[in-house]
DRENPA-382998 format. One line per 5 residues: for each residue z negated, y, x of N, C-alpha, C, CB. Coordinates in Angstrom, 1 decimal, always signed. Each point is the difference from the previous one (the first is absolute). Glycine has a CB too. Layout:
BEGIN
Z Y X Z Y X Z Y X Z Y X  ...
***
This chain:
BEGIN
+0.0 -1.1 +0.9 +0.1 +1.0 -1.0 +0.0 +1.3 +1.0 -1.3 -1.3 -2.1  +2.0 +2.4 +1.6 -0.1 +1.2 +0.8 -1.4 +0.7 +0.0 +2.4 +0.3 -0.6  -2.7 +0.3 +1.5 -1.3 +0.9 +0.0 +0.2 +1.2 -0.8 -0.5 -0.8 +2.3  -0.1 +0.9 -3.4 +0.4 +1.1 -0.9 -0.9 +1.3 +0.6 +0.5 -1.7 -2.1  -1.3 +1.6 +2.9 -0.9 +1.1 +0.8 +1.1 +0.8 +0.7 -2.2 -1.5 +0.4
+3.2 +0.7 +0.1 +1.0 +0.7 +0.9 +1.3 +0.5 -0.6 -1.0 -1.3 +1.7  +1.0 +1.3 -3.0 +1.2 +0.1 -0.7 +0.3 +1.6 +0.2 -0.5 -2.0 -1.7  +1.9 +2.1 +2.0 +0.6 +1.4 +0.4 +0.0 +0.9 -1.4 +1.8 -1.1 +2.0  -1.9 +2.5 -2.0 +0.3 +0.7 -1.3 +1.4 -0.3 -0.4 -1.7 +1.9 +0.5  +2.6 -2.5 +0.4 +1.4 -0.2 -0.5 +0.1 -1.1 -1.2 +0.7 +0.5 +2.5
-1.8 -1.1 -2.8 -0.1 -1.1 -1.1 -0.1 +0.7 -1.3 -1.1 -1.5 +1.5  +0.3 +0.9 -2.4 +0.1 +0.6 -1.3 -1.1 +1.1 -0.2 +1.0 -2.3 -1.0  -1.7 +2.5 +1.9 -1.3 +0.9 -0.2 +0.4 +1.5 -0.2 -1.4 -1.6 +1.4  +2.8 +2.0 -0.9 +0.3 +1.3 -0.3 +0.6 +0.1 -1.4 +0.4 +0.4 +2.4  +0.3 -1.5 -2.8 +0.5 +0.1 -1.3 -1.1 -0.1 -1.0 +2.0 -0.9 +0.9
-3.1 +0.3 -0.7 -1.3 -0.2 -0.7 -0.6 +1.4 -0.3 -0.4 -2.3 +1.2  +0.4 +3.1 +0.0 -0.6 +1.3 +0.1 +0.9 +0.9 -0.8 -1.1 -0.5 +2.4  +2.3 +0.4 -2.4 +0.9 +0.9 -0.8 -0.2 -0.3 -1.4 +1.6 +0.2 +1.7  -1.6 -1.5 -2.0 -0.2 -0.3 -1.5 -1.2 +0.6 -0.5 +1.1 -2.0 +0.2  -2.2 +1.7 +0.6 -1.2 +0.7 -0.5 +0.0 +1.5 -0.2 -1.0 -1.7 +1.0
+1.6 +2.4 +0.0 +0.1 +1.3 -0.2 +1.0 +0.5 -1.1 -0.7 +0.1 +2.2  +1.7 -0.8 -2.6 +0.9 +0.4 -1.1 -0.7 -0.4 -1.3 +2.1 -0.4 +1.3  -3.0 -0.5 -1.2 -0.7 -0.4 -1.3 -1.0 +1.0 -0.3 +0.3 -2.4 +0.3  -0.9 +3.1 +0.7 -1.1 +0.8 -0.1 +0.4 +1.5 -0.3 -1.1 -1.5 +1.5  +2.5 +1.7 -1.3 +0.4 +1.4 -0.2 +0.3 +0.3 -1.5 +0.9 +0.1 +2.5
-1.3 +1.0 -3.1 +0.5 +0.3 -1.2 +0.8 +1.2 +0.0 -1.9 -1.2 -1.0  +3.1 +1.2 +1.2 +0.8 +1.2 +0.2 +0.1 +1.0 -1.2 +1.3 -1.4 +1.5  -1.3 +2.7 -1.2 +0.1 +1.1 -1.1 +1.3 -0.2 -0.7 -1.4 +1.6 +1.3  +2.5 -1.9 -0.7 +1.4 +0.2 -0.6 +0.4 -1.5 -0.5 +0.8 +2.0 +1.7  -0.3 -1.9 -2.8 +0.5 -1.2 -0.7 +1.0 -0.8 +0.9 -0.4 +1.2 -2.3
+1.3 -0.3 +2.8 +0.9 -0.7 +1.0 -0.5 -0.7 +1.2 +1.5 +1.6 -0.8  -2.6 -1.1 +1.3 -0.7 -0.7 +1.1 -0.7 -1.2 -0.4 -0.2 +2.0 +1.0  -0.3 -2.0 -2.2 -0.7 -1.2 -0.6 +1.0 -1.1 -0.1 -1.6 +1.3 -1.4  +2.8 -0.9 +0.8 +1.0 -1.1 -0.2 +0.4 -0.5 +1.4 +1.0 +1.1 -2.2  -0.7 -0.2 +3.2 +0.5 -0.4 +1.2 -1.1 -0.9 +0.8 +1.5 +2.1 +0.1
-2.8 -1.7 -0.3 -1.0 -0.9 +0.6 +0.0 -1.5 -0.6 -1.4 +2.2 +0.3  +1.9 -2.3 -1.5 +0.1 -1.4 -0.5 +1.2 -0.8 +0.6 -1.1 +0.9 -2.1  +2.0 -0.1 +2.4 +1.2 -0.6 +0.7 -0.3 -0.2 +1.5 +1.5 +1.1 -1.6  -2.3 -0.4 +2.2 -0.5 -0.3 +1.3 -0.8 -1.2 +0.1 +0.1 +2.4 +0.4  -0.9 -2.6 -1.5 -0.8 -1.3 +0.1 +0.7 -1.1 -0.3 -1.8 +1.1 -0.7
+2.9 -1.0 +0.0 +1.0 -1.2 -0.1 +0.7 -0.3 +1.2 +0.3 +0.6 -2.3  +0.2 +0.4 +3.2 +0.7 +0.0 +1.0 -1.0 -0.7 +1.1 +1.5 +2.0 -0.8  -2.5 -1.6 +0.9 -1.0 -0.3 +1.1 -0.6 -1.4 -0.2 -0.6 +2.4 +0.2  +0.2 -2.8 -1.6 -0.4 -1.3 -0.2 +1.1 -1.1 -0.1 -1.9 +1.1 -1.2  +3.0 -0.7 +1.0 +1.3 -0.8 -0.1 +0.4 -0.6 +1.6 +0.9 +1.7 -2.0
-1.3 -1.0 +2.9 +0.4 -0.3 +1.4 -0.9 +0.5 +0.9 +2.2 -0.1 -0.6  -3.5 -0.1 +0.7 -1.0 +0.8 +0.9 +0.4 +0.3 +1.4 -1.7 -1.1 -1.4  +2.0 +0.1 +2.0 +0.2 +0.3 +1.5 +1.3 +0.7 +0.2 -1.2 -2.0 +0.7  +2.2 +1.7 -1.4 +1.4 +0.6 +0.2 +0.0 +1.5 -0.5 +1.0 -2.4 -0.4  -1.8 +2.7 -0.6 -0.1 +1.3 -0.6 -0.5 +1.0 +1.1 -0.5 -1.0 -2.3
-0.4 +0.5 +3.1 -0.6 +0.9 +0.9 +0.5 -0.1 +1.4 -2.0 -0.2 -1.4  +3.1 -0.5 +1.7 +0.6 -0.2 +1.2 +1.2 +0.8 +0.1 -1.0 -2.1 +0.2  +1.4 +2.9 +0.8 +1.2 +0.6 +0.1 +1.2 -1.0 +0.3 -1.2 +1.9 +0.8  +0.9 -3.1 -0.4 +1.2 -1.0 +0.3 -0.1 -1.0 -1.2 -0.1 +0.2 +2.6  -0.7 +0.0 -3.7 -0.1 -0.8 -1.2 +1.2 +0.1 -0.9 -2.4 +0.3 +0.2
+3.3 +0.6 -0.1 +1.0 +0.2 -0.9 +0.4 +1.3 -0.1 -0.7 -1.8 -1.1  +1.7 +2.3 +0.5 +0.7 +1.3 +0.0 -1.0 +0.9 -0.8 +2.6 -1.1 +0.1  -3.5 +0.7 -0.9 -0.9 +0.8 -0.7 -1.5 -0.4 +0.5 +1.6 +0.1 -2.1  -2.5 +0.9 +2.5 -1.2 -0.2 +0.3 -0.9 +1.2 +0.0 +0.9 -1.9 +1.2  -2.2 +1.5 -1.2 -1.0 +1.2 -0.1 -0.2 +0.8 +1.2 -1.2 -1.3 -1.6
+1.1 +2.5 +1.4 -0.3 +0.9 +1.1 -1.3 +1.0 -0.3 +2.7 -0.2 +0.6  -3.2 +0.7 +0.4 -1.2 +0.8 -0.4 +0.3 +1.5 +0.7 -1.7 -2.2 -0.1  +1.4 +3.2 -0.9 +0.0 +1.4 +0.4 -1.3 +0.9 -0.1 +2.3 -0.2 -0.9  -2.2 +1.3 +1.8 -1.2 +0.8 -0.1 +0.3 +1.4 -0.3 -1.1 -1.6 +1.5  +0.7 +2.2 -2.5 +0.1 +1.4 -0.2 -1.0 +0.7 +0.8 +0.9 -0.3 -2.2
-0.6 +1.1 +3.2 -1.0 +0.6 +0.8 -0.1 +1.6 -0.5 +0.5 -1.8 +2.1  -1.6 +2.1 -2.4 -0.2 +1.4 -0.5 -1.1 +0.9 +1.0 +0.5 -1.1 -2.5  -0.4 +2.3 +2.3 -1.2 +0.8 +0.5 -1.1 -0.1 -1.0 +1.6 +1.7 +1.3  -2.7 -1.5 -0.9 -1.2 -0.2 -0.8 +0.0 +0.6 -1.4 -1.3 -0.1 +2.1  +2.1 +1.3 -2.2 +0.1 +0.8 -1.3 +1.1 -0.6 -0.8 -0.8 +2.0 +1.1
+1.5 -3.0 -0.7 +1.1 -0.5 -0.6 +1.2 +0.8 -0.3 -1.6 -1.4 -0.8  +1.6 +2.5 +1.6 +1.0 +1.0 -0.3 +1.3 -0.3 +0.9 -1.8 +1.8 -0.5  +1.7 -2.6 +1.4 +1.1 -0.2 +1.0 +0.0 -1.7 +0.3 -0.3 +2.6 +1.2  +1.7 -2.9 -1.1 +0.2 -1.5 +0.2 +0.8 -0.1 +1.2 -0.2 -0.6 -2.5  -0.2 -0.4 +3.4 +0.8 -0.4 +1.2 +1.2 -0.9 -0.3 -2.2 +0.1 +1.3
+3.3 +0.3 -1.0 +1.3 -0.7 -0.3 +0.7 -0.2 +1.3 +0.1 +1.0 -2.2  +0.7 -2.2 +2.3 +0.8 -0.2 +1.3 +1.4 -0.1 -0.5 -1.8 -1.4 +1.4  +2.7 +1.9 -0.5 +1.5 -0.1 -0.3 +0.4 -1.3 +0.4 +0.5 +2.5 +0.3  -0.2 -3.4 -1.1 +0.4 -1.4 +0.3 +1.4 -0.1 +0.6 -1.5 -0.6 -1.8  +1.6 +0.1 +2.8 +1.3 -0.1 +0.8 +1.1 -0.9 -0.7 -1.2 +0.3 +2.1
+0.8 -1.5 -2.7 +0.9 -0.7 -0.8 +0.3 +0.4 -1.3 -0.6 -1.6 +1.2  -0.4 +2.2 -1.8 +0.3 +0.4 -1.5 +0.6 +1.6 +0.0 -2.2 -1.6 -1.0  +1.9 +2.4 +2.1 +0.6 +1.1 +0.1 -0.9 +1.2 -1.1 +2.4 -1.5 +0.8  -3.6 +1.1 -1.1 -0.8 +0.8 -0.8 -1.4 +0.3 +0.5 +1.4 -0.8 -1.9  -2.1 +1.8 +1.2 -1.5 +0.0 +0.2 -0.7 -1.0 -1.0 +0.2 +2.3 +0.9
-1.3 -2.9 -0.2 -0.6 -1.0 -0.9 -1.4 -0.2 +0.5 +2.2 -1.2 -0.4  -3.1 +0.6 -0.4 -1.4 -0.3 +0.4 +0.0 -1.0 +1.3 -0.8 +0.3 -2.4  -0.3 -0.5 +3.1 -0.1 -0.9 +0.9 -0.3 -1.4 -0.4 -0.6 +1.7 +1.3  +1.1 -2.6 -0.5 -0.1 -1.4 -0.6 +0.9 -1.0 +0.7 -0.6 +1.0 -2.3  +0.4 -2.3 +1.8 +1.1 -1.0 +0.7 -0.4 -1.3 -0.5 +0.5 +1.3 +2.1
+0.1 -2.4 -1.1 -0.2 -1.4 -0.3 -1.3 -0.4 +0.3 +2.3 -0.4 +0.3  -2.7 -0.7 -1.0 -1.4 -0.8 +0.3 +0.4 -0.8 +1.3 -1.0 -0.4 -2.5  +0.0 +0.6 +3.5 +0.2 -0.8 +1.4 -1.1 -1.0 -0.1 +0.9 +1.9 +1.5  -0.5 -3.0 -0.6 -0.9 -1.3 +0.0 -1.4 +0.4 +0.1 +1.8 -1.4 +1.0  -2.3 +2.4 -0.1 -1.3 +0.4 +0.1 -0.7 +0.7 -1.1 +0.5 -0.1 +2.2
+0.2 +0.6 -3.1 -0.7 +0.8 -1.1 -0.6 -1.0 -1.0 +1.6 +2.0 +0.2  -3.0 -1.5 -0.4 -0.7 -1.0 -1.0 +0.3 +0.3 -1.4 -1.7 -0.2 +1.6  +2.4 +1.4 -2.0 +0.2 +0.2 -1.3 +1.1 +1.1 +0.1 -2.5 -0.8 -0.8  +3.1 +0.9 -0.5 +1.1 +1.1 -0.1 -0.6 +1.5 +0.1 +1.3 -1.6 -1.6  -2.7 +1.7 +1.3 -0.6 +1.3 +0.3 -0.1 +0.2 +1.5 -1.4 +0.0 -2.3
+1.1 -1.0 +3.1 -0.1 +0.1 +1.4 +1.4 +0.5 +0.5 -1.9 -1.9 +0.1  +3.0 +1.3 -0.6 +1.3 +0.3 +0.3 +0.4 +1.5 -0.1 +0.4 -2.2 -0.6  -0.9 +2.7 -0.6 +0.3 +1.3 -0.4 -0.6 +1.0 +1.1 +0.0 -0.9 -2.5  -1.4 +0.7 +2.7 -0.6 +0.9 +0.9 +0.3 -0.3 +1.4 -1.8 +0.3 -1.5  +2.2 -1.4 +1.9 +0.4 -0.1 +1.3 +1.3 +0.7 +0.3 -1.2 -2.0 +0.1
+2.2 +1.7 -1.1 +1.3 +0.7 +0.2 -0.1 +1.5 +0.0 +1.0 -2.0 -0.9  -2.0 +2.5 +0.1 -0.2 +1.5 -0.1 -0.3 +0.5 +1.5 -1.0 -0.1 -2.6  +0.0 -0.6 +3.1 -0.5 +0.4 +1.4 +1.2 -0.1 +0.9 -2.4 -0.9 -0.4  +3.2 -0.2 +0.5 +1.0 -0.2 +1.0 +1.1 +1.1 -0.3 -0.5 -2.6 +0.1  +0.9 +2.9 -1.3 +1.1 +0.8 -0.2 -0.2 +1.5 +0.2 +0.7 -1.8 -1.6
-2.1 +2.1 +1.4 -0.2 +1.6 +0.2 -0.7 +0.4 +1.3 -0.2 +0.0 -2.5  -0.4 -1.1 +3.4 -0.7 +0.2 +1.0 -1.3 +0.6 -0.2 +2.0 +0.0 +1.0  -2.6 +0.0 -2.2 -1.3 +0.5 -0.1 -0.9 -1.2 -0.4 +0.9 +2.4 -0.8  -2.0 -2.5 +1.6 -0.8 -1.2 +0.0 -1.2 +0.2 -1.1 +0.6 -0.4 +2.6  -1.0 +1.5 -2.8 -1.3 +0.3 -0.8 +0.5 +0.2 -1.4 -1.3 +1.1 +1.9
+1.9 -2.0 -2.5 +0.4 +0.1 -1.4 -1.1 -0.6 -0.7 +2.5 +0.0 +0.3  -3.0 +0.7 -1.5 -1.0 -0.7 -0.8 +0.4 -0.5 -1.2 -1.4 +1.4 +1.0  +1.5 -2.7 -1.4 +0.4 -0.5 -1.2 -0.8 +0.6 -1.1 +0.6 -2.0 +1.1  +0.2 +2.3 -2.2 -0.8 +0.4 -1.3 -0.1 -1.3 -0.8 +1.0 +2.5 -0.1  -2.0 -3.2 +0.4 -0.3 -1.2 -0.6 +1.0 -0.9 +0.5 -1.0 +1.0 -2.1
+1.1 -2.3 +1.4 +0.9 -1.1 +0.4 +0.7 -0.5 -1.0 -1.3 -0.5 +1.6  +1.2 +1.2 -2.8 +0.7 -0.4 -1.3 +1.3 +0.4 +0.0 -1.8 +0.2 -1.1  +2.7 -0.9 +0.2 +1.5 +0.3 -0.1 +0.0 +1.3 -0.9 +1.0 -2.5 +0.1  +0.0 +3.5 +0.4 +0.2 +1.1 -0.8 +1.5 +0.2 -0.6 -1.8 +0.9 +1.5  +2.5 -1.9 -0.9 +1.5 +0.3 -0.5 +0.9 -1.3 +0.4 -0.3 +2.6 +0.4
+1.2 -2.8 -1.2 +0.9 -1.2 +0.1 +1.4 +0.4 -0.1 -1.7 -1.4 -0.8  +2.6 +1.2 +1.8 +1.3 +0.3 -0.1 +1.0 -1.1 +0.5 -0.9 +2.3 +0.2  +1.7 -2.9 -1.1 +0.9 -0.9 +0.4 +1.5 +0.6 +0.1 -1.6 -1.7 -0.9  +2.1 +1.7 +1.9 +1.3 +0.9 +0.1 +1.0 -0.9 +1.0 -1.4 +2.5 -0.3  +2.8 -2.5 -0.3 +0.9 -0.6 +0.7 +0.3 +0.9 +1.3 +1.0 -1.2 -2.3
-0.3 +0.5 +3.3 +0.2 +0.6 +1.4 +1.4 +0.0 +0.2 -2.1 -0.7 +1.0  +2.6 +1.6 -0.2 +1.5 +0.2 +0.4 +0.3 -1.0 +0.9 +0.0 +2.4 -0.2  +1.2 -2.6 +0.7 +0.6 -0.8 +0.9 -0.5 +0.2 +1.5 +1.9 +0.0 -1.5  -2.6 +1.3 +1.7 -0.5 +0.2 +1.2 -1.2 -0.8 +0.3 +1.0 +2.1 -0.1  -1.7 -2.9 -0.9 -1.1 -0.7 +0.2 +0.2 -1.5 +0.0 -1.2 +1.9 -1.0
+0.4 -2.6 +1.6 +0.3 -1.5 -0.1 -0.6 -0.7 -1.1 +0.1 +0.0 +2.3  -0.9 +0.7 -3.1 -0.6 -0.4 -1.1 +0.8 +0.6 -1.3 -2.2 -0.1 +1.5  +2.2 -0.5 -2.8 +0.6 +0.4 -1.1 -0.8 +0.9 -0.8 +1.2 -1.9 +0.0  -2.6 +1.6 +0.0 -0.7 +0.7 -0.8 -1.7 -0.2 +0.5 +2.1 -0.2 -1.9  -2.7 +1.3 +1.7 -1.4 +0.0 +0.4 -0.9 +0.3 -1.3 +0.6 +0.9 +2.4
-1.6 -1.9 -2.3 -1.1 +0.2 -1.0 -1.3 +0.7 +0.7 +0.9 -2.2 -1.4  -0.7 +3.5 +1.3 -1.0 +0.7 +0.8 -1.3 +0.3 -0.8 +1.9 +1.2 +1.3  -3.1 -1.2 -0.6 -1.3 +0.1 -0.4 -0.6 +1.2 +0.7 -0.2 -2.5 -0.6  -0.1 +3.6 -0.2 -0.4 +1.3 +0.6 -1.6 +0.2 +0.0 +2.2 +0.9 -0.8  -2.7 -0.4 +1.9 -1.3 +0.4 +0.2 +0.0 +1.4 +0.4 -0.8 -2.3 +0.5
-0.5 +2.8 -0.2 -0.1 +1.4 +0.6 -1.0 +0.2 +1.0 +0.8 +0.8 -2.0  -0.6 +0.2 +2.8 -1.1 +0.4 +1.1 +0.1 +1.5 +0.1 +0.2 -2.2 +1.5  -1.1 +2.7 -0.8 -0.1 +1.4 +0.4 -0.3 +0.2 +1.4 -0.7 +0.6 -2.2  +1.1 +0.6 +2.8 -0.2 +0.3 +1.3 -0.1 +1.5 +0.2 +1.1 -2.2 +0.5  -1.4 +2.7 +0.7 -0.3 +1.3 +0.2 +1.3 +0.9 -0.1 -2.0 -0.7 +1.6
+1.9 +1.9 -2.3 +1.3 +0.5 -0.2 +0.6 +0.6 +1.4 -0.7 +0.4 -2.3  +0.0 -0.2 +3.2 +0.4 +0.3 +1.3 +0.6 -1.0 +0.9 -1.5 +1.6 -0.3  +1.4 -3.0 -0.2 +0.2 -0.9 +0.7 +1.7 +0.0 +0.3 -2.2 -1.3 -1.1  +2.5 +1.1 +2.2 +1.6 +0.1 +0.5 +0.7 -1.4 +0.0 -0.6 +2.1 +1.7  +1.5 -2.3 -2.6 +0.5 -1.4 -0.1 +1.2 -0.1 +1.0 -0.6 -0.2 -2.5
+0.8 -1.1 +3.0 +0.9 -0.4 +1.0 +1.0 -1.0 -0.6 -1.7 +0.5 +1.7  +2.9 -0.3 -1.7 +1.0 -1.0 -0.7 +0.1 -1.3 +0.8 +1.3 +1.9 -0.9  -1.3 -2.9 +0.2 +0.3 -1.3 +0.7 +1.3 -0.3 +0.2 -1.8 -0.8 -0.9  +2.2 -0.3 +1.5 +1.5 -0.5 +0.2 +0.7 -0.2 -1.3 -0.7 -1.3 +2.1  +0.0 +1.0 -3.2 +0.6 -0.1 -1.2 +0.4 +1.2 -0.8 -1.2 -1.9 +0.0
+0.8 +3.1 +0.5 +0.4 +1.2 -0.8 +0.2 +1.1 +1.0 -1.3 -0.8 -2.2  +2.2 +1.8 +1.6 +0.4 +1.2 +0.8 -0.9 +1.0 +0.1 +2.1 -0.4 -0.6  -3.0 +0.6 -0.5 -1.1 +0.9 +0.0 -1.0 -0.3 -1.1 +1.6 +1.8 +1.0  -2.7 -1.3 -0.6 -1.3 -0.1 -0.8 -0.6 +1.4 -0.3 -0.5 -2.3 +1.0  +0.5 +2.8 -2.2 -0.6 +1.3 -0.3 -0.7 +0.2 -1.3 +1.8 +0.6 +1.2
-2.6 +0.2 -1.3 -0.9 +0.4 -1.1 +0.8 +0.8 -1.1 -2.2 +0.0 +1.6  +2.1 -0.3 -2.8 +0.8 +0.7 -1.0 -1.0 +0.2 -1.2 +2.2 -1.1 +0.8  -2.1 +2.4 -1.4 -0.8 +0.2 -1.1 +0.3 -0.9 -1.2 -0.2 +2.3 +0.8  -0.7 -2.9 -1.5 +0.3 -0.9 -1.1 +0.7 +0.6 -1.1 -1.9 -1.3 +0.7  +2.0 +2.6 -0.7 +0.8 +0.6 -1.2 +1.3 +0.6 +0.6 -2.2 +0.7 -1.4
+2.6 -1.0 +2.7 +1.2 +0.7 +0.6 +0.5 -1.0 +0.7 -0.7 +2.2 +0.1  +1.2 -3.6 -0.4 +0.4 -1.0 +0.7 +1.5 +0.4 +0.6 -1.6 -1.6 -1.4  +2.0 +1.0 +2.6 +1.4 +0.3 +0.4 +0.9 -0.7 -0.9 -0.5 +0.2 +2.3  +1.7 +0.3 -2.3 +1.2 -0.4 -0.9 +0.3 -1.4 +0.2 +0.8 +2.3 +0.1  -0.7 -2.8 +1.0 +0.5 -1.4 +0.3 -1.2 -1.0 -0.1 +1.9 +1.0 +1.6
-2.5 -1.3 -2.7 -0.9 -0.9 -0.2 +0.6 -1.1 -0.9 -1.7 +1.6 +0.3  +1.2 -2.8 -0.4 +0.7 -1.0 -0.8 +0.0 +0.3 -1.6 -0.6 -1.7 +1.8  +1.4 +1.2 -2.5 -0.1 +0.3 -1.3 -1.4 -0.4 -0.7 +2.6 -0.2 +0.0  -3.0 +1.2 -1.0 -1.3 -0.1 -0.6 -1.3 +0.0 +0.9 +1.4 -1.2 -1.7  -1.1 +1.6 +3.0 -1.2 -0.1 +0.9 -1.1 +1.1 -0.5 +1.6 -0.8 +2.1
-1.1 +2.1 -2.6 -0.9 +0.9 -0.4 -0.8 -0.6 -1.1 +1.4 +1.9 +0.7  -0.9 -2.6 -1.6 -0.8 -0.6 -1.2 -0.9 -1.0 +0.7 +1.9 +0.4 -1.9  -1.5 -1.2 +2.8 -0.8 -1.0 +0.6 -1.3 +0.6 +0.6 +2.0 -1.4 +0.4  -1.7 +2.6 +0.3 -1.1 +0.7 +0.8 -1.0 +0.6 -1.2 +1.7 +0.6 +2.3  -1.1 -0.1 -3.3 -0.9 +0.5 -1.0 -0.9 -0.9 -0.6 +1.6 +1.6 -0.3
-1.0 -3.0 +0.1 -0.9 -1.1 -0.5 -1.1 -0.3 +0.8 +1.9 -0.9 -1.0  -1.5 +0.8 +2.4 -1.2 -0.2 +1.1 -1.2 +1.0 -0.3 +1.9 -0.6 +1.9  -1.4 +1.9 -1.9 -1.0 +1.1 -0.3 -0.7 +0.0 -1.2 +1.3 +1.1 +1.4  -0.7 -1.5 -2.4 -0.6 -0.1 -1.3 -1.1 -1.2 +0.1 +2.3 +1.0 -1.4  -2.0 -2.1 +2.0 -0.8 -1.1 +0.2 -1.3 +0.4 +0.8 +2.2 -1.6 -0.2
-2.0 +2.3 +1.3 -1.2 +0.6 +0.8 -0.8 +0.9 -0.7 +1.3 -0.2 +2.0  -0.7 +1.1 -2.9 -0.7 +1.0 -0.7 -0.9 -0.9 -1.2 +2.0 +1.9 +0.5  -1.4 -2.9 -1.0 -0.6 -0.7 -1.0 -1.4 -0.8 +0.7 +2.5 -0.3 -1.5  -2.1 -0.2 +2.7 -1.2 -0.7 +0.7 -1.0 +0.9 +0.3 +1.3 -1.8 +1.0  -1.1 +3.0 -0.5 -1.1 +1.2 +0.3 -0.6 +0.2 -1.3 +1.3 +1.2 +1.9
-0.7 -1.0 -3.0 -0.7 +0.4 -1.2 -0.8 -1.1 -0.5 +1.7 +1.5 -0.5  -1.4 -2.7 +0.5 -0.6 -1.3 -0.3 -1.4 -0.1 +0.9 +2.4 -1.2 -0.5  -2.1 +1.6 +1.7 -1.3 -0.3 +0.9 -0.9 +1.2 -0.3 +1.4 -1.2 +2.1  -1.0 +2.3 -2.4 -1.0 +1.1 -0.4 -0.7 -0.3 -1.5 +1.3 +1.7 +1.5  -0.6 -2.3 -2.3 -0.8 -0.3 -1.1 -0.9 -1.1 +0.0 +1.8 +0.8 -0.9
-1.6 -1.6 +1.9 -1.1 -1.0 +0.0 -0.9 +0.3 +1.1 +1.5 -1.6 -0.9  -1.5 +2.7 +1.7 -0.9 +0.4 +1.1 -1.4 +0.4 -0.6 +2.1 +0.8 +1.4  -3.2 -1.3 -0.9 -1.4 +0.3 -0.5 -0.3 +1.5 +0.1 -0.8 -2.4 +0.7  +0.2 +2.8 -1.8 -0.4 +1.5 +0.0 -1.0 +0.3 +1.0 +0.4 +0.2 -2.3  -0.2 +1.1 +2.9 -1.0 +0.4 +1.0 -1.4 +0.2 -0.5 +1.7 +1.1 +1.1
-2.7 -1.5 -0.3 -1.4 +0.2 -0.6 -0.4 +1.3 -0.1 -0.7 -2.0 +0.8
***
């Protein structure tokens, strides 16, 4: 028998973690709730392949929306293959213990800022999108998380992007993916809801 204590996160553990997070998330938007159910079907249908970049033409990826602490600016990279400004993120790697770890690792690697502070570890956004012929994959089932960092932090572009820069959340560059502004607005709405919910259950001051 294999030694289960030595199992790599490349086994079903990451899929189990993602399924747990998906089931725990109650999205504000109906479209996100319906998409969450599709994600559950996709991951449960083929757990290992769904989370591997080599598991097939469609697979799960992890993204991280990096904000300033006041959530007024978002850090975007200009993707070389896509030719557009987009949030930070990428494929699940063998050493990643979860899709959340993928998102935060990719964010640090793609912006060169080490002191990113995750805003919780719950899912904030789902976005399944087809890819152009410039990519080796045909579609990504992207899972979005968020973090904050110092507004004065100076990002440095990685090999996968031509530039990384801060943008006001209300004044995004023209060349972003279709519906990206709506996606970003959804993430901000989820964060606002989380903050209001936390305030409503906070104990009263003595």
